[in-house]
C-alpha positions in Angstrom: 28.6 -1.7 8.5 29.2 1.9 6.9 26.9 4.4 6.3 27.9 4.5 2.8 27.7 0.7 2.2 23.9 1.0 3.6 23.3 3.6 1.2 23.7 1.0 -1.8 20.5 0.9 -4.3 18.5 -1.5 -2.4 16.5 -2.2 -5.2 19.2 -3.9 -7.4 20.7 -5.4 -4.2 17.1 -7.3 -3.6 17.1 -8.3 -7.6 20.9 -9.9 -7.4 19.5 -12.2 -4.2 16.7 -13.2 -5.8 18.2 -13.7 -9.2 20.7 -15.8 -7.4 18.2 -18.0 -5.3 16.1 -18.2 -8.7 18.6 -19.3 -11.1 18.3 -22.9 -10.4 14.9 -22.6 -11.5 15.7 -22.8 -15.1 17.9 -26.1 -14.5 15.1 -27.4 -12.5 12.9 -26.9 -15.2 15.1 -28.4 -17.7 15.5 -31.0 -15.8 11.6 -31.4 -14.9 10.2 -35.3 -16.4 8.8 -35.1 -19.9 5.2 -34.8 -20.1 5.1 -38.5 -21.3 7.8 -39.8 -18.7 6.5 -41.1 -15.3 7.5 -39.1 -12.1 9.7 -40.3 -9.5 7.7 -42.1 -6.8 10.7 -40.5 -4.6 10.5 -36.8 -5.9 8.9 -34.7 -3.6 6.2 -32.9 -4.3 4.2 -29.8 -2.9 1.0 -30.8 -0.8 -2.3 -29.5 -2.3 -2.8 -25.8 -0.6 -5.6 -25.6 1.4 -7.4 -22.4 2.6 -10.7 -20.9 3.7 -10.3 -17.5 2.4 -14.4 -18.3 1.3 -15.4 -19.2 4.6 -15.2 -23.1 3.4 -12.6 -25.0 2.9 -11.0 -25.3 -0.6 -7.8 -25.6 -2.6 -6.4 -22.4 -3.1 -6.2 -22.7 -6.8 -9.9 -22.8 -6.9 -10.4 -19.4 -5.0 -10.6 -16.1 -7.0 -9.1 -14.2 -5.1 -5.4 -12.9 -4.8 -4.0 -14.8 -1.6 -0.7 -15.5 -0.2 -0.3 -18.3 2.8 2.5 -18.3 5.4 2.7 -21.8 7.1 4.0 -22.7 10.7 7.8 -23.5 10.1 8.1 -20.1 8.4 6.4 -18.2 11.2 8.5 -19.6 13.3 11.7 -19.0 11.8 10.8 -15.3 11.0 9.8 -14.8 14.6 12.8 -16.1 16.4 14.1 -13.0 16.9 11.2 -12.0 19.3 9.7 -9.8 17.0 5.9 -8.8 16.8 3.8 -9.1 14.0 5.5 -6.3 12.2 7.8 -9.2 11.3 5.3 -10.0 8.5 6.1 -6.6 6.6 7.2 -7.6 3.4 7.2 -11.3 4.1 4.1 -11.3 1.7 3.7 -9.5 -1.6 1.5 -6.4 -1.5 1.7 -5.8 2.6 3.4 -3.4 4.8 2.8 -3.2 8.4 4.6 -0.4 10.8 3.7 1.3 14.0 4.5 4.6 16.0 3.7 2.7 18.8 6.2 -0.4 18.5 5.0 -3.5 19.6 1.2 -2.7 21.0 -0.2 -0.9 17.9 0.5 -2.3 14.3 -0.9 -0.3 11.2 -1.4 -2.5 8.3 -1.5 -1.4 4.5 -2.3 -3.7 1.5 -1.8 -2.7 -2.2 -1.2 0.5 -0.6 -4.1 1.3 1.4 -4.2 1.9 5.0 -4.5 4.4 7.5 -1.3 6.2 9.6 -3.3 7.5 12.1 -1.9 7.0 15.7 -5.1 7.8 17.5 -6.5 4.8 19.9 -10.0 5.4 18.2 -8.4 4.8 14.7 -10.0 3.1 11.8 -8.2 1.1 9.2 -9.3 -0.3 5.9 -7.3 -3.5 6.7 -9.2 -6.2 8.9 -7.4 -8.6 11.1 -9.1 -11.7 12.1 -8.0 -14.1 14.7 -9.8 -17.5 14.6 -12.9 -16.4 12.7 -13.1 -13.2 15.1 -13.0 -9.5 14.0 -10.0 -7.6 15.3 -11.6 -3.9 15.3 -9.2 -2.2 17.6 -5.7 -1.5 16.4 -4.7 -2.4 19.9 -6.2 -5.9 19.3 -4.4 -6.1 16.3 -1.0 -6.8 17.7 -1.5 -9.8 19.3 1.5 -11.7 19.1 2.1 -15.0 16.7 2.5 -18.0 18.3 1.3 -21.7 17.5 -0.6 -20.5 14.8 -1.4 -23.1 12.4 -1.1 -20.7 9.5 -1.6 -17.1 8.0 -3.9 -15.9 5.1 -3.4 -12.7 3.0 -6.8 -12.1 1.2 -5.9 -9.0 -0.6 -8.7 -6.5 -2.4 -11.9 -6.0 -0.9 -13.3 -8.7 1.1 -16.8 -7.1 2.2 -19.3 -9.6 1.3 -17.7 -12.4 3.7 -15.6 -10.6 6.4 -18.1 -7.3 6.9 -15.9 -4.8 9.3 -13.5 -2.1 7.2 -12.1 -4.6 4.5 -11.6 -2.6 1.3 -8.2 -3.5 1.3 -7.9 -6.8 2.5 -8.0 -9.0 5.3 -4.8 -10.8 7.3 -6.3 -13.9 8.8 -5.0 -16.1 11.4 -6.0 -19.8 12.3 -4.5 -20.9 15.8 -3.3 -24.5 16.1 -6.5 -26.6 17.2 -6.9 -29.2 20.1 -6.6 -33.0 18.6 -7.0 -36.5 20.0 -3.8 -37.4 20.5 -1.4 -36.0 23.0 1.1 -33.5 21.6 3.0 -30.4 21.8 6.4 -28.8 22.2 8.7 -26.3 24.1 11.1 -23.7 22.0 13.1 -21.3 24.1 15.7 -18.7 22.4 18.4 -16.3 23.8 19.9 -13.7 21.6 21.5 -10.1 21.1 20.5 -7.5 23.9 19.6 -10.3 26.3 16.2 -11.4 24.0 14.7 -14.0 25.2 11.7 -16.0 23.1 10.2 -18.7 24.8 6.8 -20.7 23.6 5.5 -23.4 23.9 1.8 -25.8 23.7 0.5 -29.0 25.2 -2.9 -30.5 24.2 -4.8 -33.8 23.8 -8.1 -35.7 25.1 -9.2 -34.9 28.2 -12.1 -37.6 28.2 -14.4 -39.5 25.7 -15.4 -36.6 23.6 -13.0 -33.3 24.8 -9.9 -32.6 24.0 -8.0 -29.3 24.7 -4.7 -27.1 23.9 -3.0 -25.3 26.1 -0.4 -22.3 24.3 2.2 -19.7 26.1 4.5 -17.2 25.1 7.2 -15.0 26.8 9.6 -12.6 25.1 11.8 -10.2 26.8 14.7 -8.0 25.8 17.1 -5.8 28.0 17.2 -2.2 27.7 19.6 -1.8 24.6 19.5 2.3 24.0 21.1 4.5 26.2 20.0 8.1 27.5 22.9 10.2 27.1 21.0 13.0 28.9 22.7 13.4 32.6 19.6 15.5 33.6 16.8 12.6 33.0 14.0 12.3 35.3 13.7 8.5 34.1 14.6 5.9 31.5 18.4 5.8 31.5 18.0 3.0 29.0 15.5 2.3 26.9 13.8 0.3 24.3 13.4 -3.3 26.6 10.0 -4.9 27.1 8.8 -8.0 28.3 5.6 -9.5 26.9 3.6 -13.1 27.9 0.8 -14.3 26.1 -1.2 -17.4 26.4 -4.3 -19.5 24.6 -6.5 -22.2 26.4 -9.1 -23.8 23.7 -11.4 -26.2 24.6 -13.1 -28.9 22.2 -16.2 -31.1 21.8 -16.8 -33.1 19.3 -18.2 -36.1 20.5 -21.6 -35.6 18.8 -22.3 -36.7 14.7 -24.1 -33.6 14.1 -22.4 -30.8 16.8 -18.9 -29.8 17.7 -17.6 -26.5 19.5 -14.8 -24.7 19.9 -14.0 -22.7 23.1 -11.1 -20.2 23.1 -10.0 -18.1 25.8 -6.9 -15.6 25.4 -5.1 -12.7 26.9 -1.7 -10.9 26.4 0.3 -8.8 28.9 3.3 -6.1 27.9 5.4 -3.5 29.6 8.1 -2.0 28.1 9.0 1.4 26.8 6.9 3.1 23.9 8.5 3.6 20.8 11.6 5.7 20.7 11.6 9.0 18.9 14.9 10.7 18.3 14.8 14.3 17.3 16.7 15.6 14.1 18.4 12.8 13.0 17.6 13.4 9.2 20.4 15.3 7.4 18.3 19.0 6.2 17.1 17.9 2.8 17.9 14.6 2.5 16.4 11.4 4.0 20.1 10.4 5.1 20.5 10.1 8.7 23.1 12.2 10.4 26.9 11.6 10.5 27.4 9.5 13.3 24.0 8.3 14.3 24.0 5.8 17.1 21.1 3.5 17.2 22.2 2.8 20.6 22.3 6.2 21.9 19.4 8.9 22.5 18.9 11.9 24.5 15.5 12.5 25.4 14.2 14.5 28.8 10.8 13.2 28.8 9.5 10.1 30.3 8.7 6.8 28.0 6.8 4.0 29.1 4.2 1.8 28.1 1.5 -0.9 29.1 -0.9 -3.1 27.4 -3.4 -5.7 28.8 -5.9 -7.7 26.3 -8.1 -10.5 27.3 -10.6 -12.0 25.1 -12.9 -15.3 24.8 -14.8 -17.0 21.9 -16.9 -19.7 20.8 -17.6 -21.2 17.2 -20.0 -23.7 17.3 -21.5 -26.2 14.5 -24.3 -28.1 13.6 -25.3 -30.5 10.9 -29.0 -29.7 10.0 -29.4 -32.7 7.7 -29.9 -31.5 4.0 -26.5 -31.1 3.5 -26.6 -28.2 5.3 -24.6 -26.5 8.5 -25.2 -23.9 10.9 -22.4 -22.1 12.3 -21.9 -19.6 15.4 -19.0 -17.6 16.0 -19.3 -15.5 19.4 -16.6 -13.0 20.2 -15.5 -10.8 23.1 -12.3 -8.6 23.5 -11.4 -6.0 25.3 -8.0 -3.9 26.1 -6.4 -1.3 28.5 -3.4 0.5 27.9 -1.1 3.3 28.7 1.7 4.7 26.6 3.6 8.0 27.1 6.7 8.9 25.0 8.9 12.1 24.4 7.4 13.4 21.3 9.8 15.9 20.5 12.8 13.3 21.0 15.6 15.5 22.4 16.2 17.8 25.7 15.0 21.0 26.3 14.0 23.9 23.9 15.7 26.6 22.1 14.5 28.9 24.9 15.5 26.4 27.6 19.0 25.5 27.4 20.4 22.9 27.0 18.7 22.0 24.1 19.3 19.4 21.6 20.4 17.3 19.5 19.5 19.8 17.1 16.9 22.8 17.1 14.1 21.9 19.4 11.4 24.7 18.9 9.6 23.7 22.1 9.6 20.0 24.3 6.4 17.8 23.7 5.5 15.1 26.1 2.2 13.4 25.6 0.5 10.0 26.0 -2.6 8.1 25.1 -4.5 5.6 27.2 -7.1 3.2 26.7 -9.2 3.0 30.4 -12.4 1.2 29.0 -12.3 -1.2 26.0 -15.0 -3.5 25.1 -15.8 -5.4 21.7 -18.7 -8.1 21.5 -19.3 -9.8 17.8 -21.8 -12.4 17.0 -22.5 -14.2 13.7 -24.6 -16.7 12.4 -23.7 -18.7 9.6 -25.7 -21.2 7.1 -23.5 -23.2 4.5 -25.0 -25.8 2.3 -22.8 -28.8 1.0 -24.6 -30.2 -1.9 -23.3 -32.8 -4.6 -25.3 -30.4 -6.9 -23.2 -27.7 -8.6 -25.0 -24.6 -6.8 -23.8 -24.1 -3.5 -24.5 -20.8 -1.1 -23.8 -19.4 2.3 -26.1 -16.7 4.4 -25.2 -15.5 7.6 -26.3 -12.4 9.9 -23.1 -10.8 11.8 -23.4 -8.2 14.9 -20.6 -5.6 16.0 -20.5 -3.7 19.2 -18.1 -1.6 20.6 -17.8 0.8 23.6 -14.3 2.6 24.0 -12.8 5.4 26.0 -9.8 7.1 24.9 -7.5 9.8 27.3 -5.2 11.8 25.7 -2.7 13.1 28.3 0.1 16.0 27.7 2.9 16.7 30.2 5.2 20.0 31.5 8.7 18.6 30.7 10.6 21.9 31.1 9.0 23.8 34.3 6.6 21.0 35.5 9.3 18.0 36.2 6.4 15.9 33.7 3.7 17.0 35.8 0.2 16.7 33.9 -1.2 19.7 32.5 -3.7 18.7 29.8 -6.6 15.9 29.8 -8.8 15.2 26.9 -11.1 12.2 26.7 -13.2 10.5 23.9 -15.9 8.3 24.2 -17.6 6.3 21.6 -20.1 3.7 21.0 -20.4 1.9 17.9 -23.0 -0.4 17.1 -23.4 -2.6 13.5 -25.2 -5.3 12.0 -25.1 -7.5 8.5 -26.9 -9.2 6.4 -24.8 -11.1 3.5 -25.0 -14.6 0.9 -22.9 -15.7 -1.4 -23.6 -18.1 -4.5 -21.1 -20.9 -6.1 -22.2 -22.2 -9.4 -20.0 -24.6 -11.3 -21.5 -23.8 -14.5 -19.5 -26.6 -16.6 -16.8 -28.9 -15.5 -14.2 -26.2 -16.2 -16.2 -23.1 -15.2 -17.0 -21.7 -11.7 -19.3 -18.2 -11.1 -19.3 -16.7 -7.9 -20.7 -14.1 -6.4 -22.0 -11.9 -3.3 -24.1 -9.4 -1.7 -23.9 -7.9 1.9 -25.7 -5.0 3.8 -24.5 -2.8 6.4 -25.5 -0.4 8.5 -23.2 1.3 11.1 -24.2 3.1 13.7 -21.3 5.7 15.7 -22.7 7.7 18.8 -19.4 9.9 19.7 -18.7 12.9 22.7 -15.4 14.5 23.6 -14.0 16.6 26.1 -11.5 18.8 27.6 -11.2 17.7 31.2 -7.9 19.6 32.1 -6.8 22.7 30.2 -3.7 21.9 28.3 -0.6 24.5 28.8 1.0 26.0 26.4 -1.7 24.9 23.7 -4.5 26.9 25.4 -7.2 24.4 25.1 -9.7 25.2 27.5 -12.1 23.0 29.5 -14.6 22.2 27.4 -17.6 19.9 25.9 -18.9 17.6 26.0 -19.0 18.0 21.8 -21.2 15.2 20.7 -21.2 13.5 16.8 -23.5 11.1 15.1 -23.0 8.6 12.2 -25.4 6.5 10.9 -25.1 5.1 7.2 -25.8 1.9 5.6 -24.2 0.5 2.5 -24.3 -2.8 0.0 -20.7 -4.3 -0.6 -20.5 -6.7 -3.5 -18.7 -9.2 -5.5 -18.5 -11.4 -8.8 -15.9 -13.7 -10.0 -15.1 -16.5 -12.6 -12.7 -19.2 -12.0 -12.0 -21.4 -15.5 -9.8 -24.5 -15.0 -7.5 -24.5 -18.6 -6.0 -27.6 -17.7 -5.9 -29.9 -14.7 -3.2 -27.9 -13.4 -3.9 -24.2 -14.5 -6.7 -22.3 -13.6 -7.6 -18.4 -14.7 -9.8 -16.1 -12.5 -11.3 -12.8 -12.8 -13.0 -10.8 -10.0 -14.4 -7.3 -9.4 -15.7 -6.2 -6.0 -16.7 -3.5 -4.1 -15.6 -2.7 -0.4 -16.5 -0.2 2.4 -15.4 1.4 5.2 -17.7 3.2 7.7 -17.5 7.1 8.7 -14.4 7.7 11.4 -14.9 10.3 14.0 -12.0 12.2 16.2 -11.6 14.6 19.2 -8.1 15.0 20.1 -8.9 18.4 21.3 -6.0 18.7 23.8 -4.1 20.2 21.0 -6.2 22.4 19.6 -6.9 26.4 20.8 -10.4 26.2 19.3 -11.7 22.5 20.1 -13.8 21.0 17.6 -14.4 17.4 16.4 -13.1 15.5 12.9 -15.3 14.0 10.6 -14.5 11.6 7.7 -17.3 10.0 5.3 -17.8 6.7 4.5 -15.4 5.5 2.0 -16.3 2.9 -0.9 -13.7 1.0 -3.4 -14.1 -0.6 -6.7 -11.4 -3.5 -7.5 -10.9 -5.2 -10.6 -8.3 -8.4 -10.6 -7.4 -11.0 -13.0 -4.7 -13.8 -12.4 -3.7 -17.4 -13.2 -2.6 -19.9 -10.6 -0.9 -23.1 -11.6 0.7 -26.4 -10.4 4.0 -27.2 -12.6 6.7 -29.4 -12.6 4.6 -32.4 -11.6 3.5 -30.3 -8.5 7.0 -29.6 -7.7 6.2 -26.1 -8.0 3.0 -23.8 -7.9 2.6 -20.2 -8.6 0.1 -17.6 -8.3 0.2 -14.2 -10.4 -2.2 -11.4 -10.7 -3.0 -7.7 -11.9 -5.3 -5.4 -10.2 -6.5 -1.8 -10.4 -8.9 -0.1 -7.7 -10.6 3.2 -7.0 -11.4 4.8 -4.1 -14.7 7.4 -3.7 -13.9 9.7 -0.8 -10.7 7.9 0.7 -10.3 8.4 3.8 -7.0 9.9 4.8 -5.4 11.2 8.1 -3.2 14.5 8.5 -1.1 13.7 11.2 1.1 16.3 13.4 2.0 19.4 11.7 2.8 22.1 13.8 0.8 20.6 16.8 0.3 17.2 17.7 -3.0 16.8 16.1 -4.7 14.2 13.9 -7.4 15.8 11.5 -9.6 13.3 9.3 -10.3 14.2 5.7 -11.4 12.6 2.4 -9.9 12.7 -0.9 -12.0 13.0 -3.9 -10.6 9.9 -5.4 -7.5 7.7 -4.9 -6.4 5.0 -7.5 -3.9 2.0 -7.7 -2.8 -0.6 -9.9 -0.3 -3.1 -10.0 0.6 -7.1 -9.7 1.5 -9.6 -7.2 3.7 -13.2 -7.7 3.8 -15.9 -5.3 6.0 -18.8 -6.5 7.1 -22.0 -4.5 9.2 -24.8 -5.8 11.4 -28.0 -4.9 14.3 -26.9 -6.9 15.6 -30.2 -5.8 14.7 -32.9 -3.6 16.5 -30.8 -0.8 16.1 -27.6 -1.8 13.0 -25.5 -1.3 12.4 -22.3 -2.2 9.9 -19.0 -2.4 9.5 -16.3 -3.9 6.7 -13.1 -4.3 6.8 -9.9 -6.0 4.5 -6.9 -6.3 4.3 -3.7 -7.5 1.3 -0.8 -6.2 1.2 2.4 -8.2 -0.9 4.4 -5.9 -2.3 8.1 -6.5 -4.4 10.6 -4.7 -6.3 12.3 -6.9 -7.9 15.6 -5.6 -6.7 18.7 -7.3 -8.3 20.6 -4.1 -7.1 18.5 -1.4 -4.5 20.4 1.1 -3.0 19.6 4.1 -0.7 21.1 6.8 3.2 20.2 6.3 5.6 19.8 9.3 5.5 22.4 11.6 9.1 23.3 10.6 12.4 22.0 9.4 11.8 19.7 6.5 12.3 20.4 2.8 8.3 20.4 1.4 8.4 19.4 -2.1 4.4 20.1 -2.8 3.3 23.2 -4.2 1.8 25.9 -2.0 -1.9 26.0 -1.5 -3.2 28.9 -3.4 -6.2 29.3 -1.5 -5.9 32.8 0.9 -8.4 30.8 3.7 -5.8 28.0 4.2 -2.5 30.0 4.5 0.5 27.3 5.0 -0.9 24.7 3.3 0.2 22.0 0.7 -1.3 20.3 -2.5 -1.2 16.7 -2.3 -2.4 16.0 -5.4 -0.7 13.0 -7.3 1.2 11.9 -4.4 1.2 8.5 -3.3 -0.6 7.4 -0.2 1.3 7.1 2.8 3.5 4.0 3.4 2.8 2.4 -0.1 5.9 0.8 -0.9 5.8 0.7 -4.8 8.0 -2.9 -4.8 8.2 -5.4 -2.3 10.1 -8.6 -3.0 10.6 -11.6 -0.5 12.8 -14.9 -0.9 13.0 -17.6 1.4 15.2 -20.8 0.7 15.5 -23.9 2.8 18.3 -26.3 1.9 18.1 -29.7 4.1 20.6 -32.8 3.9 19.9 -36.0 5.7 21.9 -37.3 8.6 22.2 -40.7 9.1 18.7 -42.5 9.4 16.5 -39.7 11.6 18.7 -36.1 11.5 18.7 -33.5 9.2 21.5 -30.6 8.9 19.7 -27.5 7.0 20.0 -24.3 6.1 17.0 -21.4 6.1 17.7 -17.8 4.5 14.8 -15.2 4.2 15.1 -11.7 2.5 12.6 -8.9 2.0 12.7 -5.7 0.4 9.9 -3.0 0.5 10.9 0.2 -2.1 11.1 3.7 -0.7 7.9 5.0 1.0 6.3 8.3 2.3 5.5 8.6 5.3 3.1 11.4 5.4 0.6 12.6 3.1 2.9 15.5 1.8 5.9 14.8 0.1 9.2 16.0 2.0 12.8 15.1 1.2 13.2 14.1 4.8 10.4 12.6 5.7 10.8 9.9 2.6 12.0 6.5 4.1 14.5 4.8 2.2 14.4 1.7 0.5 14.8 -1.4 3.4 16.5 -4.7 2.9 16.6 -7.2 5.8 17.5 -10.7 5.9 17.3 -13.6 7.8 19.9 -16.9 8.2 19.1 -19.9 10.2 21.2 -22.9 10.1 20.4 -25.9 12.3 20.0 -29.8 12.8 17.2 -31.8 13.6 17.3 -35.1 15.1 14.8 -38.3 15.7 12.7 -37.5 13.1 12.5 -33.6 13.6 11.6 -34.0 17.6 14.3 -32.0 18.5 15.9 -29.4 17.0 18.7 -27.1 17.8 19.9 -24.2 15.5 21.6 -20.6 15.3 19.7 -17.7 13.9 20.1 -14.2 12.8 17.4 -11.7 12.0 18.5 -8.1 10.1 21.6 -9.8 9.3 22.8 -6.9 7.5 22.5 -4.6 10.5 20.3 -2.4 8.4 19.9 1.3 10.2 17.1 2.9 8.4 14.3 5.2 9.5 10.9 3.7 9.3 8.8 6.6 10.2 8.9 10.1 11.6 7.3 12.2 13.8 5.7 15.3 11.6 6.3 18.4 14.1 8.6 20.8 14.9 12.0 19.2 13.9 13.5 16.1 12.1 12.1 13.4 14.1 11.9 9.9 13.4 12.4 6.2 14.5 14.3 3.2 13.1 13.8 -0.4 12.3 14.4 -3.4 14.4 18.2 -4.1 15.5 20.0 -7.1 14.5 19.5 -9.9 16.7 21.9 -13.2 16.8 21.3 -16.0 18.9 20.3 -19.6 19.7 17.2 -21.8 19.9 16.4 -25.4 21.1 13.0 -26.9 20.7 11.5 -30.0 21.6 8.3 -31.4 20.0 6.2 -35.0 21.7 
């Protein structure tokens, strides 16, 4: 597509697509059976949506939280092009996911709350929970999505039942579990750029009291970007990867009072790090430069990335009698990584020709590594299952993380890429919590809920410069220590009222908490010092309605919300040097709404629609940060404080990577063929409006609205046992900047390319 066609108003285009697909709703509503007419026994209806958002199995309609689920079929479709966990971005209301590390390090944002920090010790306000085990380090949060039963997105503070840094919400994954019947599947896909996406699973009984399930994944993409620099030391081609992952589960169910599920999982990633591209923005605008070619780049630094993770878990449960169940959840996770990239995104420097593309003030090539990481978690939870109106949960949680982070600098121009700087951070984080939650069915229609959680969090941190850095001049120094020790009480209170058997309304107020953060990227400071952000707290107010419609042929969830954050933890990333500076905003605010709608428009046509509006604002009249080191058009006012020359005020700016609008639509049409076959078409679309890349506003560093679509045309036979399909991801071939490097030139990185391919899947 031409650059001009890509600049169409994405907001309007996404609405047009949504309205095209939603238009049949009116006709379907008119055709819905009258209230006193019997429903057709042949009409397709939606199964009751069951979730575990409150740590117990419930109908989603009864849960007083704005939530969205994604089932296994939709996950398969969205991931068919070999995408990583970022394929969920924009596919659920109020969810954005981005990364300056590529596949290794996703950053999540819910309702605009997130963290742009690229440090391997970064803390995020969105918690990711995989099979009941929190994944705290950002590298753990990128574990591939395969053989997953469902995903639940829980919006708003979840600080009572999920206690590790959840002021924005939780993304909860549940793996497919072993069964007592032999079953499994195999799937292979091949597409553009030699993309291979293969996965499979097999499970079943392995004795009278045991069952097991083994799942594997392999993904590969060839290097599809040519490095046009004839003098490049390495990486003549870029953006390829090989990724593999596996999960083995063993389940014991041979007792009426005891069950156990054991889980071992691992991941290996080898490829190129995120590809930064120098001066891709037209000065004064966020347009890509004329003639921009996503399949070409010119860099002189090395680009490589490796990541290995391993984990194990045990979920045990005992029926204690008197309608009580005790759960024990044990988790162990570890990660090791190394990621090196050309930060300036170009060749040479203004004083070292040849140089380009565009103005390169000086070369920057750096790496981050995680040579040591270990996380241990343990939770005990006691749950009542009374037939009485009052039920409760209570538990204890323990978290212990030990992490070492290496930061390296390299001499690109004069040292043939030799290392000329090395700094190290070490942190031990211990936390424990006690919590309780009550559910009271006050009347046949009204249910009240409330919970409390006490958390104590302690960090012991040191940072040092082991090898002096040139040219920034960071001397050998350290260790520089820091300690934080805080406690907090989080809580929530809610009510659900059944207006009719099919319509519930709810209200909720909740308080969330994020522990203090410490950073020590000393390598790029002439006078090394630590950066510490105090704990943040958020109060959220939410109300909504959840309903089954049209004799359960449709369901809808709608919520409105407002949140206020005290001491919002923010990160001033980059600037004239490659630094990360932690700071606290006095306050930040967000408000908006979310809509989820699923419906059988006809027996053959299934449609989902999601929408969200998030209006965020930084509220701190004196908060100032350093803008880009040069080249960008800063839109914020200069800071009048003479003690901080060159900084700008960011009061009133939206939070970074917080789109105001998110829309997503899927539609699946199936046409029966013969007795056991089906021809189907599945399309999906996701839109997010403009986003600020950084805390300050600059004309160049504001990502344009992004609209991406997928299409799948397939044939299934033998009652779904076999499936053959053609698929496309990013079918409009959108090319947009999705992030920038806050440095000394207009460097950015772009979205994933269009992938077209074929896929075969067999089940047994």
